[in-house]
C-alpha positions as CSV (number, residue, x, y, z in Angstrom):
1,M,12.9,-28.0,-14.2
2,V,15.2,-25.7,-12.3
3,R,16.0,-23.8,-15.4
4,A,12.4,-23.3,-16.3
5,T,11.8,-22.0,-12.7
6,W,14.5,-19.3,-12.8
7,R,13.7,-18.4,-16.4
8,G,10.1,-17.9,-15.3
9,H,11.1,-15.5,-12.6
10,V,13.5,-13.6,-14.8
11,D,11.0,-13.3,-17.7
12,A,8.0,-12.3,-15.7
13,V,8.8,-8.6,-16.0
14,R,11.6,-7.6,-18.3
15,A,13.0,-4.6,-20.1
16,G,12.1,-4.4,-23.8
17,R,12.9,-1.8,-26.5
18,R,14.8,1.3,-25.3
19,L,12.6,4.3,-26.0
20,V,14.9,7.4,-26.5
21,P,13.6,9.8,-29.2
22,P,16.0,10.9,-32.0
23,Q,16.2,14.2,-30.2
24,W,14.6,15.8,-27.2
25,P,12.2,18.7,-27.5
26,A,13.6,21.9,-29.0
27,G,16.7,19.9,-30.1
28,A,17.9,19.5,-26.5
29,Q,20.9,17.4,-25.7
30,V,19.5,15.9,-22.5
31,A,16.2,15.4,-20.7
32,V,15.9,16.0,-17.0
33,A,12.9,14.6,-15.0
34,L,12.8,15.5,-11.4
35,S,10.4,13.7,-9.0
36,F,9.4,14.0,-5.4
37,D,7.9,11.2,-3.4
38,S,5.7,13.2,-0.9
39,D,5.4,10.4,1.7
40,H,5.2,12.7,4.7
41,E,3.5,10.8,7.6
42,T,2.4,7.8,5.7
43,I,5.4,5.5,6.3
44,P,5.1,5.5,10.1
45,L,1.3,5.3,9.8
46,R,1.6,2.3,7.6
47,D,3.7,0.5,10.2
48,G,1.4,1.6,13.1
49,E,4.0,3.9,14.5
50,T,2.1,6.8,16.0
51,S,4.6,8.5,18.3
52,P,4.7,12.3,17.8
53,G,8.4,12.2,17.3
54,K,8.2,9.8,14.4
55,L,5.2,11.5,12.8
56,S,6.9,14.9,13.1
57,Q,9.7,13.8,10.8
58,G,7.1,13.3,8.1
59,E,5.2,16.5,9.0
60,Y,8.4,18.5,8.3
61,G,8.0,17.4,4.7
62,A,4.6,19.0,4.3
63,R,5.1,21.9,6.7
64,V,8.6,23.2,5.8
65,A,10.1,21.3,2.8
66,I,7.3,21.5,0.3
67,P,7.1,25.3,0.4
68,R,10.8,25.5,0.0
69,I,10.8,23.1,-2.9
70,L,8.0,24.8,-4.7
71,R,9.8,28.1,-4.4
72,L,13.0,26.7,-5.8
73,L,11.2,25.0,-8.7
74,S,9.3,28.3,-9.4
75,D,12.5,30.4,-9.3
76,L,14.2,28.1,-11.8
77,E,11.1,27.5,-13.9
78,I,11.4,23.7,-13.6
79,P,8.4,21.3,-13.8
80,A,8.4,18.2,-11.6
81,S,6.4,15.1,-10.8
82,F,5.1,14.5,-7.3
83,F,4.3,10.9,-6.5
84,V,1.8,11.1,-3.6
85,P,0.4,8.4,-1.4
86,A,-3.4,9.0,-1.2
87,V,-3.4,9.2,2.6
88,S,-0.8,11.9,2.4
89,A,-2.9,13.8,-0.1
90,L,-6.0,13.5,2.1
91,M,-4.0,15.0,5.0
92,H,-2.6,17.8,3.0
93,P,-5.1,18.6,0.2
94,D,-3.9,22.2,-0.1
95,E,-0.5,20.8,-1.1
96,I,-2.1,18.9,-4.1
97,A,-3.7,22.1,-5.2
98,A,-0.4,23.9,-5.0
99,Y,1.2,21.3,-7.2
100,V,-1.5,21.7,-9.8
101,E,-1.4,25.5,-9.7
102,A,2.3,25.5,-10.3
103,G,2.0,23.2,-13.3
104,H,3.5,20.1,-11.7
105,E,2.4,16.5,-12.2
106,V,0.5,14.6,-9.5
107,A,1.1,10.8,-9.8
108,V,0.2,7.7,-7.8
109,H,2.4,6.3,-5.0
110,G,0.1,3.9,-3.3
111,W,-2.6,4.4,-0.7
112,I,-0.7,4.6,2.5
113,H,2.8,3.7,1.2
114,E,1.8,0.1,1.7
115,R,4.3,-2.7,0.9
116,N,2.5,-3.6,-2.3
117,A,4.9,-6.4,-3.1
118,L,3.3,-8.3,-0.2
119,L,-0.3,-7.8,-1.1
120,E,-2.8,-10.2,-2.8
121,R,-4.0,-9.1,-6.2
122,D,-7.4,-8.0,-5.1
123,Q,-5.9,-5.9,-2.3
124,E,-3.4,-4.3,-4.5
125,L,-6.0,-3.5,-7.2
126,A,-8.5,-2.1,-4.7
127,L,-5.9,0.2,-2.9
128,T,-4.4,1.4,-6.2
129,R,-7.8,2.2,-7.7
130,R,-8.8,4.1,-4.5
131,A,-5.5,6.0,-4.7
132,I,-6.2,7.0,-8.3
133,D,-9.8,8.2,-7.5
134,T,-8.5,10.2,-4.5
135,L,-5.8,12.0,-6.4
136,E,-8.2,12.7,-9.3
137,R,-10.7,14.2,-6.9
138,L,-8.2,16.4,-5.2
139,S,-6.2,17.5,-8.3
140,G,-8.9,17.6,-10.9
141,R,-6.9,15.3,-13.1
142,R,-6.7,11.6,-13.4
143,P,-3.1,10.4,-12.8
144,T,-1.4,8.8,-15.8
145,G,1.7,7.4,-13.9
146,I,2.5,5.3,-10.9
147,R,5.5,4.6,-8.7
148,T,4.9,1.7,-6.5
149,P,5.4,2.4,-2.8
150,S,7.7,-0.6,-2.6
151,W,9.7,0.5,-5.7
152,D,9.0,-3.1,-6.7
153,F,6.4,-5.3,-8.2
154,S,4.3,-8.1,-6.7
155,P,3.5,-11.0,-9.0
156,H,0.3,-9.0,-9.8
157,T,1.5,-5.4,-10.1
158,L,2.0,-5.4,-13.8
159,D,-1.5,-6.8,-14.4
160,V,-2.9,-4.2,-12.0
161,I,-1.1,-1.3,-13.7
162,R,-2.4,-2.4,-17.1
163,E,-5.9,-3.0,-15.9
164,L,-6.1,0.5,-14.4
165,G,-4.9,2.1,-17.6
166,F,-1.6,3.7,-16.5
167,E,0.5,5.1,-19.3
168,Y,3.8,4.7,-17.5
169,D,5.5,3.2,-14.4
170,S,8.5,4.5,-12.6
171,S,9.5,1.8,-10.2
172,L,12.0,-0.4,-12.0
173,M,15.7,-0.1,-12.8
174,A,16.7,-2.1,-15.9
175,D,18.1,0.9,-17.8
176,D,19.1,4.5,-17.6
177,E,16.7,5.4,-20.4
178,P,12.9,4.9,-20.8
179,Y,11.9,1.5,-22.1
180,E,8.9,-0.7,-22.9
181,V,8.0,-3.3,-20.2
182,L,7.7,-6.9,-21.3
183,A,5.6,-9.5,-19.7
184,M,6.9,-13.0,-20.3
185,G,8.8,-11.7,-23.3
186,R,5.8,-10.0,-24.8
187,P,5.5,-6.3,-25.3
188,T,2.9,-4.6,-23.1
189,G,2.9,-1.0,-24.4
190,L,3.7,0.2,-20.9
191,V,6.5,2.7,-20.7
192,E,9.0,2.5,-17.9
193,V,10.6,5.8,-16.7
194,P,13.3,4.1,-14.6
195,C,14.4,5.2,-11.2
196,E,17.5,4.1,-9.3
197,W,18.7,4.1,-5.7
198,I,21.9,6.0,-6.8
199,R,19.6,8.8,-7.8
200,D,17.5,8.9,-4.6
201,D,18.2,10.9,-1.5
202,A,16.8,8.4,1.0
203,P,19.6,5.8,0.9
204,Y,22.2,8.6,1.7
205,F,20.3,10.5,4.3
206,T,17.8,8.3,6.2
207,M,18.0,8.3,9.9
208,D,16.2,6.0,12.3
209,R,17.5,5.8,15.9
210,F,15.9,2.4,16.5
211,T,17.5,0.6,13.5
212,G,20.8,0.6,11.7
213,S,19.7,3.4,9.3
214,R,22.1,6.2,9.6
215,P,23.1,9.0,7.2
216,Y,26.4,7.8,5.8
217,T,27.0,10.4,3.0
218,P,27.4,14.2,3.5
219,P,25.1,16.2,1.4
220,R,28.0,17.3,-0.9
221,G,28.9,13.7,-1.4
222,A,25.5,13.0,-2.8
223,L,25.8,16.2,-4.9
224,E,29.0,14.8,-6.5
225,I,27.3,11.6,-7.4
226,W,24.2,13.3,-8.9
227,R,26.3,15.8,-10.8
228,D,28.3,13.0,-12.3
229,E,25.1,11.1,-13.2
230,F,23.8,14.2,-15.0
231,D,27.1,14.9,-16.8
232,E,27.2,11.4,-18.1
233,A,23.5,11.6,-19.2
234,Y,24.3,14.8,-21.0
235,A,27.2,13.2,-22.8
236,D,25.0,10.2,-23.8
237,G,22.1,12.4,-24.9
238,G,19.9,10.5,-22.6
239,L,17.7,11.0,-19.5
240,F,18.7,12.2,-16.1
241,Q,16.0,11.2,-13.6
242,L,16.2,12.0,-9.9
243,T,13.9,11.0,-7.0
244,L,13.8,13.0,-3.8
245,H,11.7,13.0,-0.7
246,P,10.5,16.3,0.8
247,H,11.1,15.2,4.4
248,V,14.6,14.1,3.5
249,I,15.9,16.7,0.9
250,G,14.0,19.7,2.4
251,H,16.4,20.4,5.3
252,R,18.6,23.4,4.8
253,S,22.0,21.8,4.1
254,R,20.4,19.3,1.7
255,L,18.2,21.8,-0.1
256,A,21.4,23.9,-0.7
257,V,22.8,20.9,-2.5
258,L,19.7,20.5,-4.7
259,R,19.9,24.2,-5.5
260,E,23.5,23.8,-6.5
261,L,22.8,20.7,-8.6
262,L,20.0,22.5,-10.5
263,H,22.1,25.5,-11.1
264,H,24.8,23.2,-12.5
265,I,22.3,21.6,-14.8
266,R,20.9,25.0,-15.8
267,G,24.4,26.1,-16.7
268,H,24.4,23.7,-19.7
269,D,23.1,24.4,-23.1
270,G,20.4,22.1,-24.5
271,V,18.7,20.9,-21.4
272,W,15.0,20.0,-21.5
273,F,13.1,19.7,-18.3
274,G,9.9,17.6,-18.4
275,T,7.6,15.8,-16.0
276,H,7.6,12.0,-16.0
277,T,4.3,12.1,-18.0
278,D,6.1,14.3,-20.6
279,V,9.0,11.8,-20.9
280,A,6.6,8.9,-21.1
281,A,4.7,10.6,-23.9
282,L,7.9,11.0,-26.0
283,A,8.7,7.4,-25.3
284,R,5.3,6.2,-26.5
285,E,5.8,8.3,-29.7
286,E,9.2,6.5,-30.2
287,L,7.5,3.1,-29.6
288,T,4.9,3.9,-32.2
289,R,7.6,4.9,-34.7
290,A,9.5,1.7,-34.1
291,R,6.4,-0.5,-34.5
292,T,5.4,1.4,-37.7
293,A,8.9,0.9,-39.2
294,A,8.8,-2.8,-38.4
295,D,5.5,-3.4,-40.2
């Protein structure tokens, strides 16, 4: 009985077939997928924290960081994926238009950065559907991907994602490379473009004076980690995926590190930059090839 219980937990959502194409576009050696979680003011709003000081930290992301980030991406001609809580998009609609105009992807990141892993199924479904509709209205395109605001799944999340027709998720961490998500051991056709806390700025740089959250890594310490992650992905011929938050990475000393990292990546031959949707499309093609070969 105990074995069946833990096996049920483990098998509920699992990594299936690894989906790395035989080669990346234009014969590239490595794929690079940059993402930005444009949370801005939604995290304090979610928690009912309405002090101007707390909200101003998020406002910095929209007011200062996003223009800097868009300029950097434009200068280096790099596409990116912006995962946006719908409330953030409603507060900053011009920002969504700027993403689209620059050729970047707009993807779902919840309604108000809710803790989706704690929601009932109907709540999670309704909020996610509302988020999709909001981003489609503001961007003119229906989002194809989701990153859950909890970076985790509730018991219902996989069903919600499949019901709403998403082509990929980017919330789980079972591999360095894209893979197919399994539900109780069965293929779902859903592509996972995995993230990882190692390749995220928030764990290194988060500051909250009322809790134990303190920046514990200097910016160039994070640069060393991310540079090593890229170099190993390059050697493997795999995917380097990075998640950043405008209100975190957009400060001067940290943006300098991002700029240096991107120049390091740009200094290599055979680098292909794609959005998460681009990566997921290649992964789906690989999944189709594998299934065709198996028939």
